Structure formats: C-alpha cells, structure tokens
PyMOL Python script that loads the backbone (N, CA, C, O; Angstrom):
from pymol import cmd

cmd.read_pdbstr("""\
ATOM      1  N   MET A   1      -8.949  31.965  27.733  1.00  0.00           N
ATOM      2  CA  MET A   1      -9.494  33.050  28.460  1.00  0.00           C
ATOM      3  C   MET A   1      -9.295  34.332  28.821  1.00  0.00           C
ATOM      4  O   MET A   1      -8.193  34.223  29.360  1.00  0.00           O
ATOM      5  N   TYR A   2      -9.591  35.497  28.907  1.00  0.00           N
ATOM      6  CA  TYR A   2      -9.519  36.722  29.143  1.00  0.00           C
ATOM      7  C   TYR A   2     -10.013  37.561  30.019  1.00  0.00           C
ATOM      8  O   TYR A   2     -11.241  37.653  30.044  1.00  0.00           O
ATOM      9  N   VAL A   3      -9.213  38.392  30.964  1.00  0.00           N
ATOM     10  CA  VAL A   3      -9.586  39.073  31.543  1.00  0.00           C
ATOM     11  C   VAL A   3      -9.284  40.715  31.258  1.00  0.00           C
ATOM     12  O   VAL A   3      -8.593  41.215  30.370  1.00  0.00           O
ATOM     13  N   LEU A   4     -10.003  41.327  32.267  1.00  0.00           N
ATOM     14  CA  LEU A   4      -9.423  43.063  32.254  1.00  0.00           C
ATOM     15  C   LEU A   4      -8.603  42.999  33.625  1.00  0.00           C
ATOM     16  O   LEU A   4      -8.815  42.306  34.621  1.00  0.00           O
ATOM     17  N   THR A   5      -7.653  43.888  33.379  1.00  0.00           N
ATOM     18  CA  THR A   5      -6.832  43.819  34.756  1.00  0.00           C
ATOM     19  C   THR A   5      -6.545  45.399  34.708  1.00  0.00           C
ATOM     20  O   THR A   5      -6.630  46.114  33.709  1.00  0.00           O
ATOM     21  N   ASP A   6      -6.158  45.813  36.110  1.00  0.00           N
ATOM     22  CA  ASP A   6      -5.545  47.292  36.541  1.00  0.00           C
ATOM     23  C   ASP A   6      -4.395  47.498  35.742  1.00  0.00           C
ATOM     24  O   ASP A   6      -3.422  46.954  36.264  1.00  0.00           O
ATOM     25  N   ILE A   7      -4.195  47.924  34.953  1.00  0.00           N
ATOM     26  CA  ILE A   7      -2.415  48.448  34.705  1.00  0.00           C
ATOM     27  C   ILE A   7      -1.803  48.798  35.647  1.00  0.00           C
ATOM     28  O   ILE A   7      -0.657  48.361  35.742  1.00  0.00           O
ATOM     29  N   GLU A   8      -2.168  49.450  36.402  1.00  0.00           N
ATOM     30  CA  GLU A   8      -1.449  50.305  37.769  1.00  0.00           C
ATOM     31  C   GLU A   8      -1.262  49.073  38.971  1.00  0.00           C
ATOM     32  O   GLU A   8      -0.215  48.981  39.613  1.00  0.00           O
ATOM     33  N   THR A   9      -2.150  48.366  39.127  1.00  0.00           N
ATOM     34  CA  THR A   9      -2.098  47.522  40.239  1.00  0.00           C
ATOM     35  C   THR A   9      -1.847  45.730  39.803  1.00  0.00           C
ATOM     36  O   THR A   9      -1.452  44.767  40.461  1.00  0.00           O
ATOM     37  N   GLY A  10      -2.317  45.905  38.322  1.00  0.00           N
ATOM     38  CA  GLY A  10      -2.418  44.224  38.329  1.00  0.00           C
ATOM     39  C   GLY A  10      -3.279  43.451  38.482  1.00  0.00           C
ATOM     40  O   GLY A  10      -3.259  42.306  38.030  1.00  0.00           O
ATOM     41  N   GLY A  11      -4.413  44.070  39.312  1.00  0.00           N
ATOM     42  CA  GLY A  11      -5.653  43.712  39.924  1.00  0.00           C
ATOM     43  C   GLY A  11      -6.695  43.200  38.724  1.00  0.00           C
ATOM     44  O   GLY A  11      -6.627  43.714  37.607  1.00  0.00           O
ATOM     45  N   VAL A  12      -7.567  42.259  38.998  1.00  0.00           N
ATOM     46  CA  VAL A  12      -8.284  41.741  38.295  1.00  0.00           C
ATOM     47  C   VAL A  12      -9.419  42.421  38.192  1.00  0.00           C
ATOM     48  O   VAL A  12      -9.541  42.860  39.336  1.00  0.00           O
ATOM     49  N   TYR A  13     -10.384  42.824  37.548  1.00  0.00           N
ATOM     50  CA  TYR A  13     -11.126  44.019  37.090  1.00  0.00           C
ATOM     51  C   TYR A  13     -12.622  42.963  37.558  1.00  0.00           C
ATOM     52  O   TYR A  13     -12.921  42.058  36.778  1.00  0.00           O
ATOM     53  N   ALA A  14     -13.546  43.189  38.949  1.00  0.00           N
ATOM     54  CA  ALA A  14     -14.839  42.469  39.177  1.00  0.00           C
ATOM     55  C   ALA A  14     -15.667  43.634  39.282  1.00  0.00           C
ATOM     56  O   ALA A  14     -15.289  44.771  39.564  1.00  0.00           O
ATOM     57  N   VAL A  15     -17.343  43.076  38.920  1.00  0.00           N
ATOM     58  CA  VAL A  15     -18.251  43.513  39.498  1.00  0.00           C
ATOM     59  C   VAL A  15     -18.818  43.513  40.638  1.00  0.00           C
ATOM     60  O   VAL A  15     -18.907  42.363  41.067  1.00  0.00           O
ATOM     61  N   ASN A  16     -19.331  44.440  41.466  1.00  0.00           N
ATOM     62  CA  ASN A  16     -20.406  44.378  42.372  1.00  0.00           C
ATOM     63  C   ASN A  16     -21.155  43.506  41.990  1.00  0.00           C
ATOM     64  O   ASN A  16     -21.166  43.488  40.759  1.00  0.00           O
ATOM     65  N   ASP A  17     -21.859  42.688  42.473  1.00  0.00           N
ATOM     66  CA  ASP A  17     -23.305  41.797  42.128  1.00  0.00           C
ATOM     67  C   ASP A  17     -24.319  42.582  43.343  1.00  0.00           C
ATOM     68  O   ASP A  17     -24.209  42.545  44.568  1.00  0.00           O
ATOM     69  N   THR A  18     -25.296  43.266  42.510  1.00  0.00           N
ATOM     70  CA  THR A  18     -26.056  43.932  43.885  1.00  0.00           C
ATOM     71  C   THR A  18     -27.216  43.294  44.336  1.00  0.00           C
ATOM     72  O   THR A  18     -27.983  43.798  45.156  1.00  0.00           O
ATOM     73  N   SER A  19     -27.410  41.839  43.650  1.00  0.00           N
ATOM     74  CA  SER A  19     -28.019  41.192  44.422  1.00  0.00           C
ATOM     75  C   SER A  19     -27.906  40.489  45.423  1.00  0.00           C
ATOM     76  O   SER A  19     -28.706  40.373  46.352  1.00  0.00           O
ATOM     77  N   THR A  20     -26.429  39.751  45.202  1.00  0.00           N
ATOM     78  CA  THR A  20     -25.925  39.503  46.444  1.00  0.00           C
ATOM     79  C   THR A  20     -24.816  39.636  47.351  1.00  0.00           C
ATOM     80  O   THR A  20     -24.307  38.916  48.210  1.00  0.00           O
ATOM     81  N   GLY A  21     -24.567  40.991  46.806  1.00  0.00           N
ATOM     82  CA  GLY A  21     -23.421  41.843  47.436  1.00  0.00           C
ATOM     83  C   GLY A  21     -22.106  41.039  47.216  1.00  0.00           C
ATOM     84  O   GLY A  21     -21.196  41.297  48.004  1.00  0.00           O
ATOM     85  N   SER A  22     -21.893  40.173  46.331  1.00  0.00           N
ATOM     86  CA  SER A  22     -20.291  39.824  46.056  1.00  0.00           C
ATOM     87  C   SER A  22     -20.069  40.285  45.051  1.00  0.00           C
ATOM     88  O   SER A  22     -20.869  40.865  44.317  1.00  0.00           O
ATOM     89  N   ARG A  23     -18.669  40.044  44.834  1.00  0.00           N
ATOM     90  CA  ARG A  23     -17.914  40.692  43.726  1.00  0.00           C
ATOM     91  C   ARG A  23     -17.618  39.409  42.957  1.00  0.00           C
ATOM     92  O   ARG A  23     -17.338  38.309  43.433  1.00  0.00           O
ATOM     93  N   VAL A  24     -17.773  39.878  41.239  1.00  0.00           N
ATOM     94  CA  VAL A  24     -17.560  38.925  40.241  1.00  0.00           C
ATOM     95  C   VAL A  24     -16.570  38.920  39.215  1.00  0.00           C
ATOM     96  O   VAL A  24     -16.690  39.795  38.358  1.00  0.00           O
ATOM     97  N   VAL A  25     -15.707  38.197  39.126  1.00  0.00           N
ATOM     98  CA  VAL A  25     -14.756  38.195  38.170  1.00  0.00           C
ATOM     99  C   VAL A  25     -15.611  38.006  36.437  1.00  0.00           C
ATOM    100  O   VAL A  25     -16.559  37.232  36.299  1.00  0.00           O
ATOM    101  N   THR A  26     -15.199  38.634  35.569  1.00  0.00           N
ATOM    102  CA  THR A  26     -15.643  38.380  34.365  1.00  0.00           C
ATOM    103  C   THR A  26     -14.938  37.635  33.441  1.00  0.00           C
ATOM    104  O   THR A  26     -14.436  38.520  32.747  1.00  0.00           O
ATOM    105  N   MET A  27     -14.558  36.526  32.963  1.00  0.00           N
ATOM    106  CA  MET A  27     -13.896  35.551  32.099  1.00  0.00           C
ATOM    107  C   MET A  27     -14.328  35.588  30.947  1.00  0.00           C
ATOM    108  O   MET A  27     -15.448  35.078  30.953  1.00  0.00           O
ATOM    109  N   PHE A  28     -13.995  35.973  29.787  1.00  0.00           N
ATOM    110  CA  PHE A  28     -14.308  35.858  28.565  1.00  0.00           C
ATOM    111  C   PHE A  28     -13.760  34.844  27.622  1.00  0.00           C
ATOM    112  O   PHE A  28     -12.555  34.861  27.368  1.00  0.00           O
ATOM    113  N   ILE A  29     -14.475  34.048  27.136  1.00  0.00           N
ATOM    114  CA  ILE A  29     -13.367  32.988  26.266  1.00  0.00           C
ATOM    115  C   ILE A  29     -13.307  33.711  24.565  1.00  0.00           C
ATOM    116  O   ILE A  29     -12.845  32.950  23.715  1.00  0.00           O
ATOM    117  N   ASP A  30     -13.580  34.569  24.272  1.00  0.00           N
ATOM    118  CA  ASP A  30     -13.110  35.785  23.164  1.00  0.00           C
ATOM    119  C   ASP A  30     -12.831  36.848  23.402  1.00  0.00           C
ATOM    120  O   ASP A  30     -13.523  37.684  23.983  1.00  0.00           O
ATOM    121  N   LYS A  31     -11.213  37.016  22.760  1.00  0.00           N
ATOM    122  CA  LYS A  31     -10.549  38.043  23.452  1.00  0.00           C
ATOM    123  C   LYS A  31     -11.261  39.414  22.542  1.00  0.00           C
ATOM    124  O   LYS A  31     -10.899  40.516  22.954  1.00  0.00           O
ATOM    125  N   ASP A  32     -11.919  39.413  21.735  1.00  0.00           N
ATOM    126  CA  ASP A  32     -12.697  40.119  21.044  1.00  0.00           C
ATOM    127  C   ASP A  32     -13.866  40.829  21.909  1.00  0.00           C
ATOM    128  O   ASP A  32     -14.166  42.013  21.756  1.00  0.00           O
ATOM    129  N   ASP A  33     -14.460  40.005  22.792  1.00  0.00           N
ATOM    130  CA  ASP A  33     -15.824  40.174  23.238  1.00  0.00           C
ATOM    131  C   ASP A  33     -14.949  41.130  24.934  1.00  0.00           C
ATOM    132  O   ASP A  33     -15.354  42.185  25.422  1.00  0.00           O
ATOM    133  N   ALA A  34     -13.936  40.421  25.354  1.00  0.00           N
ATOM    134  CA  ALA A  34     -13.283  40.944  26.505  1.00  0.00           C
ATOM    135  C   ALA A  34     -12.737  42.675  26.024  1.00  0.00           C
ATOM    136  O   ALA A  34     -12.890  43.620  26.797  1.00  0.00           O
ATOM    137  N   THR A  35     -12.167  42.809  24.780  1.00  0.00           N
ATOM    138  CA  THR A  35     -11.577  44.209  24.183  1.00  0.00           C
ATOM    139  C   THR A  35     -12.706  44.823  23.840  1.00  0.00           C
ATOM    140  O   THR A  35     -12.441  46.024  23.781  1.00  0.00           O
ATOM    141  N   ARG A  36     -14.309  44.558  23.469  1.00  0.00           N
ATOM    142  CA  ARG A  36     -15.691  45.111  23.259  1.00  0.00           C
ATOM    143  C   ARG A  36     -15.935  45.888  24.556  1.00  0.00           C
ATOM    144  O   ARG A  36     -16.192  47.091  24.610  1.00  0.00           O
ATOM    145  N   TYR A  37     -15.815  44.992  25.664  1.00  0.00           N
ATOM    146  CA  TYR A  37     -16.485  45.105  27.121  1.00  0.00           C
ATOM    147  C   TYR A  37     -15.125  46.247  27.498  1.00  0.00           C
ATOM    148  O   TYR A  37     -15.414  47.287  28.091  1.00  0.00           O
ATOM    149  N   HIS A  38     -14.037  46.039  27.212  1.00  0.00           N
ATOM    150  CA  HIS A  38     -13.385  47.389  27.897  1.00  0.00           C
ATOM    151  C   HIS A  38     -13.541  48.626  27.071  1.00  0.00           C
ATOM    152  O   HIS A  38     -13.182  49.690  27.576  1.00  0.00           O
ATOM    153  N   GLY A  39     -14.041  48.613  25.842  1.00  0.00           N
ATOM    154  CA  GLY A  39     -14.364  50.075  25.305  1.00  0.00           C
ATOM    155  C   GLY A  39     -15.475  50.489  25.616  1.00  0.00           C
ATOM    156  O   GLY A  39     -15.663  51.699  25.490  1.00  0.00           O
ATOM    157  N   LEU A  40     -16.473  49.720  26.074  1.00  0.00           N
ATOM    158  CA  LEU A  40     -18.035  50.260  26.973  1.00  0.00           C
ATOM    159  C   LEU A  40     -17.563  50.635  28.030  1.00  0.00           C
ATOM    160  O   LEU A  40     -18.077  51.681  28.424  1.00  0.00           O
ATOM    161  N   LEU A  41     -16.542  50.091  28.879  1.00  0.00           N
ATOM    162  CA  LEU A  41     -16.387  50.339  30.354  1.00  0.00           C
ATOM    163  C   LEU A  41     -15.778  51.778  30.540  1.00  0.00           C
ATOM    164  O   LEU A  41     -15.978  52.464  31.542  1.00  0.00           O
ATOM    165  N   MET A  42     -14.893  52.218  29.297  1.00  0.00           N
ATOM    166  CA  MET A  42     -13.807  53.208  28.936  1.00  0.00           C
ATOM    167  C   MET A  42     -15.241  54.654  28.573  1.00  0.00           C
ATOM    168  O   MET A  42     -15.079  55.779  29.048  1.00  0.00           O
ATOM    169  N   SER A  43     -16.487  54.317  27.720  1.00  0.00           N
ATOM    170  CA  SER A  43     -16.953  55.115  27.290  1.00  0.00           C
ATOM    171  C   SER A  43     -17.771  55.314  28.357  1.00  0.00           C
ATOM    172  O   SER A  43     -17.985  56.521  28.463  1.00  0.00           O
ATOM    173  N   ASN A  44     -18.367  54.637  29.256  1.00  0.00           N
ATOM    174  CA  ASN A  44     -19.003  54.587  30.350  1.00  0.00           C
ATOM    175  C   ASN A  44     -18.671  55.746  31.238  1.00  0.00           C
ATOM    176  O   ASN A  44     -19.532  56.474  31.733  1.00  0.00           O
ATOM    177  N   GLY A  45     -17.275  55.895  31.429  1.00  0.00           N
ATOM    178  CA  GLY A  45     -16.189  56.778  31.928  1.00  0.00           C
ATOM    179  C   GLY A  45     -15.437  56.200  33.161  1.00  0.00           C
ATOM    180  O   GLY A  45     -15.048  56.940  34.065  1.00  0.00           O
ATOM    181  N   PHE A  46     -15.248  54.877  33.170  1.00  0.00           N
ATOM    182  CA  PHE A  46     -14.501  54.000  34.198  1.00  0.00           C
ATOM    183  C   PHE A  46     -13.175  54.846  34.478  1.00  0.00           C
ATOM    184  O   PHE A  46     -12.478  55.270  33.557  1.00  0.00           O
ATOM    185  N   LYS A  47     -12.883  55.057  35.836  1.00  0.00           N
ATOM    186  CA  LYS A  47     -11.735  55.702  35.899  1.00  0.00           C
ATOM    187  C   LYS A  47     -10.745  55.221  35.927  1.00  0.00           C
ATOM    188  O   LYS A  47      -9.802  56.012  35.916  1.00  0.00           O
ATOM    189  N   ARG A  48     -10.413  53.769  35.976  1.00  0.00           N
ATOM    190  CA  ARG A  48      -9.353  53.123  36.231  1.00  0.00           C
ATOM    191  C   ARG A  48      -8.483  52.928  34.728  1.00  0.00           C
ATOM    192  O   ARG A  48      -9.051  53.423  33.755  1.00  0.00           O
ATOM    193  N   ASP A  49      -7.430  52.390  34.528  1.00  0.00           N
ATOM    194  CA  ASP A  49      -6.723  52.074  33.718  1.00  0.00           C
ATOM    195  C   ASP A  49      -6.769  50.676  33.214  1.00  0.00           C
ATOM    196  O   ASP A  49      -5.823  50.040  33.677  1.00  0.00           O
ATOM    197  N   LEU A  50      -7.308  50.175  32.659  1.00  0.00           N
ATOM    198  CA  LEU A  50      -7.555  48.858  32.114  1.00  0.00           C
ATOM    199  C   LEU A  50      -7.010  48.212  30.969  1.00  0.00           C
ATOM    200  O   LEU A  50      -6.908  48.872  29.935  1.00  0.00           O
ATOM    201  N   GLU A  51      -6.576  46.799  30.998  1.00  0.00           N
ATOM    202  CA  GLU A  51      -6.491  46.199  29.673  1.00  0.00           C
ATOM    203  C   GLU A  51      -6.922  45.000  29.853  1.00  0.00           C
ATOM    204  O   GLU A  51      -7.490  44.566  30.855  1.00  0.00           O
ATOM    205  N   VAL A  52      -6.603  44.329  28.682  1.00  0.00           N
ATOM    206  CA  VAL A  52      -6.976  42.903  28.608  1.00  0.00           C
ATOM    207  C   VAL A  52      -5.712  41.880  28.239  1.00  0.00           C
ATOM    208  O   VAL A  52      -4.860  41.995  27.358  1.00  0.00           O
ATOM    209  N   ASN A  53      -5.919  40.760  29.311  1.00  0.00           N
ATOM    210  CA  ASN A  53      -4.860  40.162  29.429  1.00  0.00           C
ATOM    211  C   ASN A  53      -5.711  38.627  29.313  1.00  0.00           C
ATOM    212  O   ASN A  53      -6.876  38.474  29.680  1.00  0.00           O
ATOM    213  N   GLU A  54      -4.806  37.513  28.695  1.00  0.00           N
ATOM    214  CA  GLU A  54      -4.900  36.481  28.701  1.00  0.00           C
ATOM    215  C   GLU A  54      -4.637  35.644  29.806  1.00  0.00           C
ATOM    216  O   GLU A  54      -3.430  35.562  30.034  1.00  0.00           O
ATOM    217  N   ILE A  55      -5.455  34.906  30.674  1.00  0.00           N
ATOM    218  CA  ILE A  55      -4.605  34.326  31.899  1.00  0.00           C
ATOM    219  C   ILE A  55      -5.721  32.805  32.075  1.00  0.00           C
ATOM    220  O   ILE A  55      -6.904  32.583  31.816  1.00  0.00           O
ATOM    221  N   GLU A  56      -4.653  32.054  32.613  1.00  0.00           N
ATOM    222  CA  GLU A  56      -5.532  30.730  32.653  1.00  0.00           C
ATOM    223  C   GLU A  56      -7.037  30.381  33.350  1.00  0.00           C
ATOM    224  O   GLU A  56      -7.056  30.763  34.520  1.00  0.00           O
ATOM    225  N   PRO A  57      -7.920  29.939  33.046  1.00  0.00           N
ATOM    226  CA  PRO A  57      -9.286  29.787  33.591  1.00  0.00           C
ATOM    227  C   PRO A  57      -8.774  29.306  35.098  1.00  0.00           C
ATOM    228  O   PRO A  57      -9.353  29.936  35.983  1.00  0.00           O
ATOM    229  N   ASP A  58      -7.683  28.194  35.651  1.00  0.00           N
ATOM    230  CA  ASP A  58      -7.505  27.928  37.241  1.00  0.00           C
ATOM    231  C   ASP A  58      -7.486  28.798  37.712  1.00  0.00           C
ATOM    232  O   ASP A  58      -8.360  29.206  38.477  1.00  0.00           O
ATOM    233  N   THR A  59      -5.973  29.645  37.251  1.00  0.00           N
ATOM    234  CA  THR A  59      -5.762  30.687  38.372  1.00  0.00           C
ATOM    235  C   THR A  59      -6.697  31.603  38.924  1.00  0.00           C
ATOM    236  O   THR A  59      -6.680  32.056  40.069  1.00  0.00           O
ATOM    237  N   VAL A  60      -7.429  31.816  38.113  1.00  0.00           N
ATOM    238  CA  VAL A  60      -8.808  32.840  38.322  1.00  0.00           C
ATOM    239  C   VAL A  60      -9.956  32.271  39.401  1.00  0.00           C
ATOM    240  O   VAL A  60     -10.350  32.896  40.386  1.00  0.00           O
ATOM    241  N   ARG A  61     -10.283  31.293  39.097  1.00  0.00           N
ATOM    242  CA  ARG A  61     -10.573  30.197  40.003  1.00  0.00           C
ATOM    243  C   ARG A  61     -10.295  30.029  41.291  1.00  0.00           C
ATOM    244  O   ARG A  61     -10.958  30.180  42.317  1.00  0.00           O
ATOM    245  N   ASP A  62      -9.051  29.643  41.039  1.00  0.00           N
ATOM    246  CA  ASP A  62      -8.504  29.657  42.671  1.00  0.00           C
ATOM    247  C   ASP A  62      -8.158  30.983  43.035  1.00  0.00           C
ATOM    248  O   ASP A  62      -8.085  31.063  44.262  1.00  0.00           O
ATOM    249  N   ASN A  63      -7.943  31.937  42.527  1.00  0.00           N
ATOM    250  CA  ASN A  63      -8.018  33.421  43.520  1.00  0.00           C
ATOM    251  C   ASN A  63      -9.444  33.946  43.714  1.00  0.00           C
ATOM    252  O   ASN A  63      -9.723  34.876  44.471  1.00  0.00           O
ATOM    253  N   CYS A  64     -10.353  33.242  42.934  1.00  0.00           N
ATOM    254  CA  CYS A  64     -11.578  34.061  43.254  1.00  0.00           C
ATOM    255  C   CYS A  64     -11.987  32.888  44.579  1.00  0.00           C
ATOM    256  O   CYS A  64     -12.486  33.519  45.510  1.00  0.00           O
ATOM    257  N   SER A  65     -11.906  31.481  44.863  1.00  0.00           N
ATOM    258  CA  SER A  65     -12.310  30.865  45.850  1.00  0.00           C
ATOM    259  C   SER A  65     -11.137  31.480  46.983  1.00  0.00           C
ATOM    260  O   SER A  65     -11.575  31.409  48.131  1.00  0.00           O
ATOM    261  N   GLN A  66      -9.753  32.063  46.893  1.00  0.00           N
ATOM    262  CA  GLN A  66      -9.296  32.121  47.730  1.00  0.00           C
ATOM    263  C   GLN A  66      -9.409  33.852  48.658  1.00  0.00           C
ATOM    264  O   GLN A  66      -8.940  34.168  49.751  1.00  0.00           O
ATOM    265  N   TYR A  67     -10.186  34.634  47.707  1.00  0.00           N
ATOM    266  CA  TYR A  67     -10.349  36.312  48.217  1.00  0.00           C
ATOM    267  C   TYR A  67     -11.942  36.038  48.265  1.00  0.00           C
ATOM    268  O   TYR A  67     -12.430  37.148  48.477  1.00  0.00           O
ATOM    269  N   GLY A  68     -12.831  35.231  48.184  1.00  0.00           N
ATOM    270  CA  GLY A  68     -14.257  34.855  48.171  1.00  0.00           C
ATOM    271  C   GLY A  68     -14.905  35.723  47.057  1.00  0.00           C
ATOM    272  O   GLY A  68     -16.022  36.216  47.216  1.00  0.00           O
ATOM    273  N   TYR A  69     -14.321  35.861  46.150  1.00  0.00           N
ATOM    274  CA  TYR A  69     -15.087  36.328  44.552  1.00  0.00           C
ATOM    275  C   TYR A  69     -15.754  35.190  44.128  1.00  0.00           C
ATOM    276  O   TYR A  69     -15.579  34.053  44.565  1.00  0.00           O
ATOM    277  N   GLU A  70     -16.596  35.566  43.183  1.00  0.00           N
ATOM    278  CA  GLU A  70     -17.383  34.710  42.221  1.00  0.00           C
ATOM    279  C   GLU A  70     -16.675  35.063  41.011  1.00  0.00           C
ATOM    280  O   GLU A  70     -15.704  35.817  41.064  1.00  0.00           O
ATOM    281  N   TYR A  71     -17.117  34.540  39.858  1.00  0.00           N
ATOM    282  CA  TYR A  71     -16.415  34.186  38.667  1.00  0.00           C
ATOM    283  C   TYR A  71     -17.670  33.715  37.697  1.00  0.00           C
ATOM    284  O   TYR A  71     -18.604  32.950  37.936  1.00  0.00           O
ATOM    285  N   THR A  72     -17.253  34.641  36.237  1.00  0.00           N
ATOM    286  CA  THR A  72     -18.270  33.985  35.253  1.00  0.00           C
ATOM    287  C   THR A  72     -18.012  34.072  34.086  1.00  0.00           C
ATOM    288  O   THR A  72     -17.520  35.146  33.741  1.00  0.00           O
ATOM    289  N   VAL A  73     -18.189  33.201  33.207  1.00  0.00           N
ATOM    290  CA  VAL A  73     -17.575  33.023  31.880  1.00  0.00           C
ATOM    291  C   VAL A  73     -18.494  33.459  31.113  1.00  0.00           C
ATOM    292  O   VAL A  73     -19.609  32.938  31.104  1.00  0.00           O
ATOM    293  N   ILE A  74     -18.193  34.407  30.407  1.00  0.00           N
ATOM    294  CA  ILE A  74     -18.872  34.674  28.662  1.00  0.00           C
ATOM    295  C   ILE A  74     -18.402  34.146  27.593  1.00  0.00           C
ATOM    296  O   ILE A  74     -17.229  34.194  27.223  1.00  0.00           O
ATOM    297  N   THR A  75     -19.347  33.595  27.030  1.00  0.00           N
ATOM    298  CA  THR A  75     -19.282  32.706  25.742  1.00  0.00           C
ATOM    299  C   THR A  75     -19.461  33.620  24.444  1.00  0.00           C
ATOM    300  O   THR A  75     -20.109  34.661  24.557  1.00  0.00           O
ATOM    301  N   PRO A  76     -18.843  33.222  23.077  1.00  0.00           N
ATOM    302  CA  PRO A  76     -19.196  34.144  22.202  1.00  0.00           C
ATOM    303  C   PRO A  76     -20.581  34.525  21.784  1.00  0.00           C
ATOM    304  O   PRO A  76     -20.807  35.322  20.874  1.00  0.00           O
ATOM    305  N   ASP A  77     -21.625  33.835  22.590  1.00  0.00           N
ATOM    306  CA  ASP A  77     -23.187  33.870  22.097  1.00  0.00           C
ATOM    307  C   ASP A  77     -23.757  34.367  23.180  1.00  0.00           C
ATOM    308  O   ASP A  77     -24.967  34.155  23.248  1.00  0.00           O
ATOM    309  N   ASP A  78     -23.058  35.234  24.450  1.00  0.00           N
ATOM    310  CA  ASP A  78     -23.835  35.778  25.206  1.00  0.00           C
ATOM    311  C   ASP A  78     -23.446  37.640  25.200  1.00  0.00           C
ATOM    312  O   ASP A  78     -22.375  38.242  25.116  1.00  0.00           O
ATOM    313  N   LEU A  79     -24.563  38.008  25.301  1.00  0.00           N
ATOM    314  CA  LEU A  79     -24.161  39.686  25.615  1.00  0.00           C
ATOM    315  C   LEU A  79     -24.422  40.202  26.915  1.00  0.00           C
ATOM    316  O   LEU A  79     -25.414  40.083  27.634  1.00  0.00           O
ATOM    317  N   VAL A  80     -23.394  40.768  27.070  1.00  0.00           N
ATOM    318  CA  VAL A  80     -22.989  41.505  28.315  1.00  0.00           C
ATOM    319  C   VAL A  80     -22.534  42.631  28.301  1.00  0.00           C
ATOM    320  O   VAL A  80     -21.570  42.909  27.587  1.00  0.00           O
ATOM    321  N   VAL A  81     -23.277  43.740  29.283  1.00  0.00           N
ATOM    322  CA  VAL A  81     -22.965  44.915  29.438  1.00  0.00           C
ATOM    323  C   VAL A  81     -22.306  45.520  30.528  1.00  0.00           C
ATOM    324  O   VAL A  81     -22.817  45.455  31.646  1.00  0.00           O
ATOM    325  N   PRO A  82     -21.361  46.033  30.365  1.00  0.00           N
ATOM    326  CA  PRO A  82     -20.996  46.492  32.084  1.00  0.00           C
ATOM    327  C   PRO A  82     -21.903  47.709  32.607  1.00  0.00           C
ATOM    328  O   PRO A  82     -22.497  48.582  31.975  1.00  0.00           O
ATOM    329  N   PRO A  83     -21.767  47.382  34.413  1.00  0.00           N
ATOM    330  CA  PRO A  83     -22.691  48.778  34.645  1.00  0.00           C
ATOM    331  C   PRO A  83     -21.974  49.900  34.684  1.00  0.00           C
ATOM    332  O   PRO A  83     -20.745  49.971  34.652  1.00  0.00           O
ATOM    333  N   THR A  84     -23.019  51.098  34.779  1.00  0.00           N
ATOM    334  CA  THR A  84     -22.681  52.159  35.090  1.00  0.00           C
ATOM    335  C   THR A  84     -21.928  52.534  36.306  1.00  0.00           C
ATOM    336  O   THR A  84     -22.463  52.406  37.407  1.00  0.00           O
ATOM    337  N   GLU A  85     -21.058  52.863  36.218  1.00  0.00           N
ATOM    338  CA  GLU A  85     -20.398  53.250  37.638  1.00  0.00           C
ATOM    339  C   GLU A  85     -20.118  54.515  38.058  1.00  0.00           C
ATOM    340  O   GLU A  85     -19.613  54.701  39.165  1.00  0.00           O
TER     341      GLU A  85
END
""", "prot")
cmd.dss("prot")
cmd.show_as("cartoon", "prot")
cmd.util.cbc("prot")
cmd.orient("prot")
C-alpha cells in the first residue's frame, strides 16, 4: 500500500471528513494512483511538501487506531479527488 507523507515531519497525510469530523488517512493499492492524487493536491495549491511512500497496511491501521484516525483503501477501480483546502 502507498500513502502520502509530509517530507519535513514524516507524518501521514489525512483529510478532514466534514460529515463526521474525523481525520481519514488514504491508503492506495496502486502507486500510480497515489502519485496522481499527490499531483492533484499540488495543483490545488496544497502548502506542505508531500511524497509517496510504501507502507504496511497494518502499520497504518494500528496508528489510526492509536491516534483516533480513520482510514480508507483506494483500489485501482476507485476515483478519488482531493479536497480543495
């Protein structure tokens, strides 16, 4: 799986789910999808420097559970567009 991480802090990128108020980490099965999402974020003017990193899904699940975040898995068949922030 692939996630976006902050180059400076190493933190995993998460979006705010406005309907629930929770933070959601997006995991991508396909690296190309993660790279495409990253490009869309940057073109929308996202301010932090992010990079695509491969990570074990269990690590993300455990950290989300520990810090009260949620997560979602994006398959190659999914279409996901980053929020405009």
